[in-house]
ZAMARGU-4260 file (C-alpha; in steps of 0.2 Angstrom, whole numbers, plus 5000, padded with zeros to 4 digits):
<rodrens>
0) 5204/4774/5232 | 5205/4766/5215 | 5219/4755/5211 | 5230/4761/5196 | 5227/4745/5187
5) 5209/4747/5187 | 5200/4753/5171 | 5191/4769/5175 | 5178/4776/5163 | 5173/4794/5167
10) 5171/4811/5158 | 5190/4813/5155 | 5192/4795/5148 | 5176/4798/5137 | 5183/4815/5131
15) 5168/4825/5138 | 5167/4842/5146 | 5154/4851/5157 | 5149/4860/5141 | 5142/4844/5133
20) 5123/4845/5136 | 5121/4826/5132 | 5130/4812/5123 | 5128/4794/5121 | 5144/4783/5124
25) 5147/4765/5121 | 5161/4757/5132 | 5170/4742/5126 | 5185/4731/5132 | 5178/4730/5149
30) 5189/4721/5162 | 5183/4712/5178 | 5188/4727/5189 | 5182/4741/5178 | 5173/4755/5186
35) 5162/4769/5179 | 5164/4786/5187 | 5150/4799/5186 | 5156/4817/5190 | 5146/4829/5201
40) 5142/4839/5185 | 5133/4825/5177 | 5121/4810/5178 | 5122/4794/5167 | 5109/4783/5161
45) 5113/4765/5159 | 5105/4758/5143 | 5101/4742/5135 | 5094/4741/5118 | 5090/4760/5119
50) 5079/4757/5135 | 5084/4767/5151 | 5088/4755/5164 | 5096/4764/5178 | 5100/4782/5182
55) 5117/4784/5189 | 5120/4799/5201 | 5137/4806/5204 | 5149/4792/5211 | 5159/4777/5207
60) 5151/4761/5200 | 5160/4744/5199 | 5153/4735/5184 | 5154/4717/5190 | 5154/4719/5209
65) 5139/4710/5217 | 5135/4726/5226 | 5135/4736/5211 | 5120/4741/5199 | 5127/4729/5187
70) 5126/4714/5199 | 5117/4703/5186 | 5131/4706/5174 | 5145/4694/5170 | 5159/4695/5159
75) 5151/4684/5147 | 5135/4694/5144 | 5142/4711/5147 | 5156/4715/5134 | 5150/4733/5132
80) 5140/4747/5141 | 5129/4760/5133 | 5128/4775/5144 | 5120/4792/5141 | 5128/4806/5150
85) 5118/4821/5154 | 5125/4838/5161 | 5116/4846/5175 | 5124/4863/5171 | 5126/4865/5153
90) 5114/4876/5143 | 5110/4875/5125 | 5108/4892/5116 | 5095/4893/5103 | 5093/4908/5090
95) 5076/4910/5083 | 5066/4921/5072 | 5048/4920/5064 | 5050/4914/5046 | 5036/4927/5041
100) 5026/4941/5048 | 5011/4936/5057 | 4994/4945/5061 | 4991/4957/5076 | 4978/4970/5080
105) 4981/4987/5086 | 4970/4989/5102 | 4969/5007/5100 | 4962/5008/5083 | 4956/4990/5080
110) 4967/4989/5064 | 4975/4973/5059 | 4993/4972/5053 | 5009/4962/5052 | 5024/4960/5063
115) 5038/4948/5066 | 5050/4945/5080 | 5067/4937/5083 | 5078/4933/5098 | 5087/4919/5108
120) 5083/4907/5122 | 5093/4895/5133 | 5088/4878/5139 | 5095/4865/5151 | 5090/4848/5156
125) 5080/4848/5172 | 5074/4830/5173 | 5087/4819/5165 | 5078/4802/5165 | 5062/4810/5158
130) 5072/4820/5145 | 5079/4804/5139 | 5063/4794/5139 | 5052/4807/5132 | 5064/4816/5119
135) 5078/4805/5115 | 5072/4787/5117 | 5079/4774/5105 | 5084/4787/5092 | 5103/4783/5093
140) 5107/4798/5081 | 5098/4811/5091 | 5109/4826/5092 | 5110/4843/5100 | 5105/4851/5084
145) 5089/4839/5083 | 5085/4846/5101 | 5087/4864/5096 | 5076/4861/5080 | 5062/4853/5090
150) 5062/4867/5104 | 5063/4881/5091 | 5048/4874/5081 | 5038/4873/5098 | 5043/4891/5101
155) 5039/4898/5085 | 5022/4889/5086 | 5019/4899/5102 | 5025/4916/5097 | 5010/4923/5087
160) 4996/4918/5099 | 5006/4922/5114 | 5012/4940/5108 | 4995/4943/5101 | 4987/4939/5118
165) 4999/4950/5127 | 4995/4965/5116 | 4977/4962/5118 | 4977/4959/5137 | 4989/4974/5141
170) 4981/4985/5127 | 4998/4989/5120 | 4998/5002/5106 | 5007/4997/5090 | 5019/5011/5092
175) 5024/5005/5109 | 5027/4986/5106 | 5046/4989/5103 | 5046/4996/5121 | 5038/4980/5128
180) 5051/4968/5122 | 5056/4963/5140 | 5039/4961/5146 | 5035/4950/5130 | 5050/4940/5133
185) 5045/4936/5151 | 5027/4932/5145 | 5034/4920/5132 | 5045/4911/5144 | 5031/4908/5156
190) 5020/4901/5143 | 5034/4889/5138 | 5040/4885/5155 | 5026/4872/5160 | 5026/4863/5143
195) 5044/4860/5143 | 5045/4855/5161 | 5030/4843/5160 | 5033/4835/5143 | 5052/4837/5139
200) 5061/4837/5156 | 5068/4854/5151 | 5070/4871/5159 | 5070/4888/5150 | 5085/4897/5158
205) 5081/4913/5148 | 5071/4919/5133 | 5075/4936/5125 | 5065/4945/5112 | 5078/4956/5104
210) 5069/4963/5089 | 5051/4966/5083 | 5047/4970/5065 | 5031/4979/5061 | 5027/4983/5043
215) 5028/5001/5038 | 5011/5000/5030 | 5003/4995/5046 | 5012/5009/5056 | 5005/5021/5043
220) 4988/5015/5044 | 4987/5017/5063 | 4995/5034/5063 | 4983/5040/5050 | 4968/5034/5059
225) 4974/5041/5076 | 4976/5058/5067 | 4959/5057/5060 | 4951/5052/5076 | 4958/5068/5085
230) 4955/5059/5102 | 4950/5069/5117 | 4947/5066/5135 | 4928/5064/5139 | 4930/5072/5156
235) 4941/5088/5152 | 4941/5089/5133 | 4960/5090/5132 | 4968/5081/5117 | 4974/5063/5121
240) 4992/5057/5118 | 4990/5042/5106 | 4991/5026/5116 | 4987/5034/5133 | 4977/5025/5146
245) 4975/5040/5156 | 4972/5059/5152 | 4988/5068/5155 | 4978/5084/5161 | 4965/5077/5173
250) 4971/5059/5176 | 4955/5051/5171 | 4956/5033/5164 | 4951/5034/5146 | 4952/5016/5141
</rodrens>
């Protein structure tokens, strides 16, 4: 039970909500019986000169008590506290889109062309201490927008090679790429999952490819070559549907 005269510092007093992914707060006017409260939805990192000292799990922390994490502090040398609050539940939504069309190859014809993609992703902080050390550090002006820009840049650097690799591995014809958006989304998310976890302390909650844009010229080139090839099944001689892996007539695998 906290005495009503005790100065309490928690999310409510700091004007924070569960939707705040992270925020740095400086607490001043500390009294001898001041306490820091870390709610169940958050953790707080105690800072000194931007360096992470302690990670405070949910609980109540007296600032000057001999049994507290601040037992070496005295009223003389601790007139302020720097805390970095991190939500365990909040997610950051990032809208993304390729700034320009990139190169891909149609596996059916071997033709090269251009495409672009756009969508959104959500991230949350999986390892608070790692996130602070690896991403934020002593940058006192680091914001949610800075984080979104950094992660968006990483995502965009992966889109071209990852989508190209998926199209090649799964032999997806150019006219079916739009139908494969869900599978491409999962492929991209899996590609980012390990790096964001190992190097940033983040987790990809979701990643969606909502739109793919293939140049009309490329579509026309592919359609023209397919029409000229007049592909037929080597087993039964029936004309093949463009993009088919199996003959619709006899069932033989054709590629």
